[in-house]
C-alpha positions in Angstrom: -0.1 0.2 -0.1 1.4 3.1 -1.1 1.9 6.1 1.3 -0.6 8.5 2.2 0.9 11.9 0.2 1.2 14.2 2.7 3.1 17.5 2.8 6.8 16.4 3.4 6.0 13.7 0.3 5.1 16.0 -1.7 7.7 18.2 -1.3 10.3 15.2 -1.6 8.2 13.7 -5.1 7.8 18.2 -6.0 12.5 18.1 -5.8 12.2 14.6 -8.0 9.9 15.2 -10.1 11.6 19.0 -10.9 15.3 16.5 -10.9 13.8 14.4 -13.7 11.9 16.8 -15.5 14.8 19.9 -15.9 18.0 17.5 -14.9 18.7 16.8 -18.6 18.8 19.7 -20.0 22.7 21.5 -21.5 24.0 23.3 -18.3 21.4 21.8 -15.5 22.9 21.2 -12.1 20.7 19.7 -9.1 21.8 20.1 -5.7 20.4 18.5 -2.9 19.7 18.7 0.8 17.9 17.3 3.7 14.7 19.3 2.8 16.2 22.6 0.5 17.0 21.1 -3.6 17.6 23.5 -6.4 17.7 22.6 -10.3 19.0 25.2 -12.5 19.1 25.0 -16.2 21.7 27.5 -16.2 19.0 29.5 -18.5 18.6 33.4 -17.9 14.7 32.3 -17.5 13.8 32.6 -14.6 10.7 29.4 -14.4 13.8 27.0 -16.2 15.7 27.8 -12.5 14.1 26.2 -9.2 14.9 26.2 -5.3 12.4 24.6 -3.2 12.3 24.6 0.4 10.3 22.1 3.0 11.2 21.2 6.6 14.4 21.1 7.8 15.1 24.0 5.0 16.9 26.4 8.0 19.5 23.5 9.1 22.5 24.4 8.4 21.7 27.4 6.6 20.6 25.2 3.2 18.0 27.0 1.9 19.9 30.5 2.0 23.1 28.4 0.1 21.1 27.4 -2.8 19.3 30.3 -3.2 23.1 32.7 -2.8 24.3 29.9 -4.8 21.8 30.9 -8.3 22.2 34.4 -6.9 25.9 34.5 -7.7 25.3 32.7 -11.2 23.3 35.9 -12.3 20.3 33.5 -12.3 16.6 34.6 -12.3 14.7 31.7 -10.5 11.6 30.2 -7.9 11.7 29.2 -4.8 9.2 27.3 -4.3 8.6 26.9 -0.2 6.2 24.5 1.6 4.7 25.4 4.4 6.6 23.1 6.9 10.0 25.5 5.8 8.6 28.0 8.7 7.4 31.6 8.6 11.5 32.3 9.2 12.5 31.0 5.2 10.0 34.0 3.7 11.4 36.3 5.4 15.1 34.5 4.2 13.9 35.3 0.7 12.9 38.7 1.2 16.1 39.3 2.6 17.5 38.3 0.2 15.9 40.2 -2.0 13.2 38.2 -3.5 9.7 38.7 -4.1 6.4 37.2 -3.0 5.0 36.3 -6.4 1.6 33.6 -5.7 0.5 30.7 -3.6 0.7 27.7 -5.4 -1.2 24.8 -4.5 -0.1 21.3 -4.8 -2.8 19.4 -5.4 -3.8 15.8 -5.6 -6.0 13.5 -7.4 -6.5 10.3 -5.4 -7.4 6.8 -7.8 -10.5 7.0 -9.6 -11.9 6.5 -13.0 -10.3 9.0 -15.8 -12.5 9.8 -18.6 -11.4 12.2 -21.8 -12.4 14.8 -22.0 -12.5 18.5 -24.0 -11.8 18.8 -27.7 -11.8 16.0 -30.0 -10.5 18.4 -33.2 -6.8 17.2 -31.4 -4.4 14.2 -31.7 -2.3 13.2 -28.8 1.1 12.1 -29.5 3.9 11.3 -27.2 6.8 13.3 -28.1 10.2 11.8 -29.4 13.0 12.8 -31.3 14.6 16.4 -31.9 10.9 17.3 -34.1 9.1 16.5 -30.9 11.3 18.5 -28.6 11.1 21.6 -31.2 7.4 21.5 -31.7 7.4 21.1 -27.3 9.6 24.4 -26.9 7.6 26.3 -29.1 4.7 25.3 -27.5 6.1 26.5 -23.8 7.4 29.3 -25.2 4.4 30.8 -26.5 2.4 29.6 -23.2 4.9 30.8 -21.2 6.6 34.0 -22.9 10.1 32.0 -22.6 13.0 31.7 -25.3 12.5 29.3 -27.5 16.0 27.9 -27.5 16.3 28.6 -24.1 13.3 26.0 -23.9 15.0 22.9 -26.2 18.5 23.4 -24.5 16.7 22.9 -20.3 14.3 20.0 -22.3 16.4 18.2 -25.2 15.3 15.0 -27.3 17.0 13.3 -24.5 14.3 13.9 -22.2 12.7 11.3 -23.3 14.7 8.3 -23.3 14.1 8.2 -19.6 11.3 5.5 -18.3 10.4 7.9 -15.3 8.9 10.5 -18.2 6.5 11.0 -20.9 6.5 14.5 -22.8 2.9 14.7 -24.6 2.2 17.0 -27.6 -1.4 17.8 -29.1 -2.2 18.5 -32.4 -4.2 20.4 -34.8 -3.4 18.6 -38.0 0.7 19.1 -38.2 0.3 22.0 -35.7 1.8 21.2 -31.6 -0.8 23.5 -30.2 -0.4 22.2 -26.4 2.3 20.5 -24.3 2.0 18.6 -20.6 4.9 16.2 -19.0 4.8 13.4 -16.7 6.9 12.1 -14.2 6.6 9.0 -12.3 7.2 8.0 -9.0 5.9 4.4 -8.9 2.3 4.3 -9.0 2.1 8.5 -8.6 2.5 10.7 -11.5 3.6 14.3 -11.2 1.8 17.0 -13.9 4.9 19.5 -15.2 4.7 22.3 -17.9 0.5 22.1 -19.1 0.7 24.9 -21.7 -1.3 25.8 -24.6 -1.0 28.3 -27.7 -2.9 31.3 -26.0 -4.5 32.0 -28.8 -6.3 29.0 -28.7 -7.1 29.1 -24.9 -10.6 28.1 -23.9 -11.4 25.4 -26.8 -10.8 22.4 -24.6 -7.6 21.5 -26.1 -5.7 21.6 -22.5 -8.5 19.4 -21.1 -8.3 16.9 -23.8 -4.8 16.6 -23.5 -4.4 16.4 -20.1 -7.4 14.1 -19.6 -6.3 11.7 -22.0 -2.4 11.4 -20.8 -4.0 10.6 -17.3 -6.3 8.0 -18.8 -3.5 6.1 -20.8 -1.2 6.6 -17.6 -4.1 5.3 -14.9 -4.4 2.2 -17.5 -0.8 1.5 -16.6 -0.6 1.7 -13.5 -0.8 5.2 -11.8 -3.2 5.8 -8.7 -2.6 8.8 -7.9 -1.3 12.4 -9.7 0.0 15.6 -8.0 0.9 19.0 -9.7 1.7 22.6 -8.8 -1.1 25.0 -9.6 -0.7 28.2 -11.1 -4.0 30.8 -10.9 -4.4 30.1 -15.2 -4.7 26.5 -14.4 -6.3 25.6 -11.5 -9.9 25.7 -12.3 -9.1 23.1 -15.1 -6.9 20.7 -12.4 -10.4 20.4 -9.9 -12.0 20.1 -12.7 -10.4 16.6 -13.1 -10.7 16.1 -9.6 -7.4 17.2 -8.2 -8.2 18.4 -4.6 -5.1 20.8 -2.8 -3.4 18.7 -0.2 -1.0 22.0 1.1 -0.8 25.7 -0.5 3.0 26.4 -1.3 4.7 30.3 -1.6 6.5 31.0 -4.5 9.1 33.8 -4.5 10.7 34.6 -7.5 14.0 36.7 -8.5 13.6 38.0 -12.4 10.3 37.9 -14.0 7.6 34.9 -13.8 4.8 33.5 -15.8 3.5 31.4 -12.1 1.5 34.5 -11.4 
């Protein structure tokens, strides 16, 4: 029987998922301490560099050390601070010049049937090779206002060779219009970088994409999903059965699309 997805476990899964998702980049650097971890793609893009703080983040000044490392490289980054990290962690972030950006609910969908829904005009394909990586980079660059070349370096074609990750794309004809990434942790799956072309939103593309890949993962043995919800995606996730398990705070050094 799987352990309940407590805040402590979700903090570990969040860091593991970020490392799996962003750890294959050309310049990626991952550091892990008990209670505080970082994954830096070393791209000049806030949403491609992360520090995560949980219980014990301030023992040995771990959180401060990781943030200072990113700042010393003049990297913009996001710090995801779980409640168990304590109020002091937020104060340290502010002392270092980070700015509170947004509350970031960590949501969980426990085991239950999943039905595909949304637009039937898109075809869902698993990404592979250079063509798939390029399509994914184009979608995420538009969806999250990031330089396409930075996204492609952070998410290279080799990413999809790992058995712990799947990248999916939604296509209208030959045009990629949506992307989502799943990281696999036993019977638990993380959902990352859910994005659709901003010119095509509100057409059910994201719903079709996410519900389809979740149904496939569930058929393959996944029994629960977790994700961090931006304000833009919260209602979609809630409508697909996700429930908030804890609420983290995100601090930013640089501009971000997470707000």
